[in-house]
C-alpha positions in Angstrom: 63.6 27.1 18.7 62.2 30.4 19.9 59.5 28.6 22.0 62.2 26.6 23.7 64.2 29.7 24.5 61.2 31.5 26.0 60.3 28.5 28.1 63.9 28.3 29.4 63.9 32.0 30.3 60.6 31.9 32.1 61.6 28.8 34.1 65.0 30.3 35.1 63.4 33.5 36.2 60.9 31.6 38.4 63.8 29.6 39.9 65.6 32.8 40.8 62.6 34.5 42.3 63.4 35.4 46.0 60.9 35.0 48.8 59.8 38.4 49.8 57.8 39.6 52.8 54.5 41.3 52.0 56.1 44.5 53.2 59.0 44.2 50.7 56.6 43.3 47.9 54.5 46.3 48.7 57.5 48.6 48.7 58.8 47.1 45.4 55.5 47.8 43.6 55.3 51.3 45.2 58.7 52.1 43.7 58.1 50.9 40.2 54.5 52.2 40.2 53.2 50.4 37.1 50.4 52.0 35.1 48.4 48.7 34.9 46.9 46.7 37.8 48.0 43.2 36.7 51.7 44.0 36.4 54.0 41.5 38.0 57.5 41.9 39.4 59.3 38.8 40.9 62.1 40.8 42.6 64.9 39.0 40.7 68.1 41.1 40.8 69.4 42.6 37.6 72.7 40.7 37.9 70.7 37.4 38.0 68.7 38.5 34.9 72.0 39.3 33.1 73.3 35.8 34.0 70.2 34.2 32.7 70.5 36.1 29.4 74.2 35.1 29.1 73.5 31.4 29.8 70.5 31.2 27.4 72.4 33.0 24.7 75.3 30.5 25.0 73.0 27.5 25.2 70.9 28.2 22.1 72.0 29.1 18.6 69.7 32.0 17.7 69.6 34.4 14.7 68.8 38.1 14.9 65.3 37.3 13.6 64.9 34.7 16.4 66.0 37.4 18.9 63.4 39.8 17.5 60.6 37.2 18.0 61.8 36.4 21.6 61.9 40.2 22.2 58.4 40.7 21.0 57.0 37.8 23.0 58.7 38.7 26.3 58.0 42.4 25.9 54.3 41.7 25.7 54.4 39.9 29.0 53.3 41.7 32.2 56.2 40.3 34.1 58.9 43.0 34.5 61.8 40.5 34.6 60.7 38.9 31.3 60.6 42.4 29.7 64.2 43.0 31.0 65.4 39.7 29.5 63.7 40.8 26.2 65.8 43.9 25.7 69.0 42.4 27.2 68.8 39.3 25.0 68.1 41.4 21.9 71.1 43.6 22.8 73.3 40.5 22.3 72.6 41.0 18.6 73.4 44.8 18.6 75.7 44.4 15.6 72.5 43.8 13.6 70.8 46.9 14.9 69.5 49.5 12.4 66.7 52.0 12.1 64.2 49.2 12.0 65.3 48.1 15.4 64.5 51.6 16.8 61.1 51.4 15.1 60.6 48.0 16.7 61.3 49.4 20.2 58.9 52.2 19.7 56.1 50.0 18.4 56.4 47.5 21.2 56.9 50.0 24.0 54.0 52.1 22.9 51.8 49.2 23.7 53.7 47.2 26.4 55.8 49.6 28.5 54.2 50.3 31.9 57.0 51.5 34.2 59.8 54.0 34.4 62.2 51.2 35.2 61.5 49.3 31.9 61.6 52.6 29.9 64.8 53.9 31.5 66.8 50.7 31.6 66.1 50.0 27.9 67.2 53.5 26.9 70.3 53.6 29.1 71.5 50.1 28.4 70.4 49.5 24.8 68.9 52.3 22.7 71.1 55.2 24.0 74.4 53.3 23.4 73.4 52.3 19.9 72.3 55.8 18.9 75.3 57.3 20.6 77.7 55.5 18.3 79.6 57.6 15.8 77.7 57.6 12.5 74.3 57.4 14.1 73.9 61.2 14.8 71.2 61.7 12.3 69.2 58.7 13.4 69.6 59.8 17.0 68.2 63.2 16.3 65.4 61.7 14.2 64.5 59.3 17.0 64.5 61.9 19.8 62.5 64.4 17.7 59.9 61.8 16.7 59.7 60.2 20.1 59.3 63.5 21.9 56.2 64.1 19.9 54.6 60.8 20.9 51.3 60.8 22.8 52.6 57.9 24.9 54.2 59.1 28.2 56.9 56.4 28.2 58.0 57.1 24.6 58.0 60.8 25.4 60.1 60.2 28.5 62.4 57.9 26.6 63.3 60.7 24.2 64.9 62.5 27.2 66.6 59.4 28.6 68.1 58.6 25.2 69.5 62.2 24.9 70.9 62.1 28.4 72.6 58.8 27.7 74.1 60.1 24.5 75.3 63.1 26.5 77.0 60.8 28.9 78.7 58.9 26.1 79.9 62.1 24.3 80.5 64.0 27.6 79.1 67.0 25.8 75.8 68.3 24.5 74.3 70.8 22.1 72.9 73.5 24.4 70.2 74.7 22.0 69.0 71.2 21.3 68.8 70.2 24.9 67.0 73.4 25.9 64.5 73.2 23.0 63.6 69.7 24.1 63.2 70.8 27.7 60.9 73.6 26.6 58.8 71.2 24.6 58.6 68.8 27.5 57.5 71.5 29.9 54.2 71.5 28.1 53.6 68.0 29.5 55.3 68.4 32.8 52.1 67.9 34.7 52.9 64.2 34.1 55.2 63.3 37.0 57.6 61.1 35.0 58.0 63.8 32.3 58.7 66.3 35.0 61.3 64.1 36.6 62.8 63.3 33.2 63.4 67.0 32.6 65.2 67.3 35.8 67.3 64.2 35.2 68.3 65.4 31.7 69.4 68.8 33.0 71.3 67.2 35.9 73.2 65.0 33.5 74.1 68.0 31.4 75.3 69.8 34.5 78.1 67.3 34.9 79.7 68.5 31.6 78.8 72.2 31.4 77.8 73.3 34.9 77.9 77.0 34.2 75.6 76.6 31.2 73.0 74.7 33.3 73.4 77.2 36.2 72.7 80.0 33.8 69.7 78.3 32.3 68.2 77.4 35.7 68.8 80.8 37.1 67.1 82.6 34.2 64.2 80.1 34.0 63.7 79.2 37.6 60.4 81.0 37.9 59.0 78.8 35.1 60.4 75.5 36.4 58.7 73.4 39.1 60.5 72.9 42.4 60.9 69.2 41.6 62.7 70.0 38.3 64.9 72.5 40.1 65.8 70.0 42.8 66.7 67.3 40.3 68.5 69.5 37.9 70.7 71.3 40.5 71.6 68.1 42.5 75.2 68.0 41.2 75.9 71.7 41.3 78.0 73.5 43.9 76.0 74.0 47.2 75.9 77.8 47.0 74.7 77.8 43.4 72.1 75.2 44.2 70.8 77.2 47.1 70.5 80.3 44.9 68.5 78.3 42.3 66.2 76.7 44.9 65.5 80.1 46.4 62.9 80.2 43.6 60.6 83.0 44.5 62.1 86.5 44.7 
């Protein structure tokens, strides 16, 4: 059963692959910037991937365990669209999600996540919404705390993306918790995707408590990189942003 599903998915993705010019292909790879040389991206649009997932889900009768096996197999592929199908298909069984599902994501992504797009899309569309559900507060904190201590850059970044998604769901955040995570991440901010993740997290928080973020950025701007300050202040009032970006006094 699972082999038939995987073959169907792979064939449908190939059918939907657009013809791209060398220039567009080059730009596409430059944007996703994979950390392995043999990474493949077809260029299939996300809406097409979602349709494939929907059609395959409706065509085959799969159990949650089947979905896990499909997820593992496709996540181990070096084709980005197959990785996207993996987490979107598994998400069709979100009623079955539990702490073991989170452990599964960490195990597979530690070995097989190679781009920010794969990392972020999974956290924003699947992991974050699950952990942001009422009743999952303890598991969410446990996941963010543990993942932030990982040696893997994508798992470490994922801890921030999960938290920002939960912030979006709740439209609120624990100030001390967010700032403690930011301070921890600053120790690894020489990694570009960690640095950008810090800025993105603070920018998200600024939508709900702008004065809190303005105060934090103003007090800490000498210790934050210009990239973090630019990202974090993007949604703030222009005059406040100008003050923050006037970093050196």
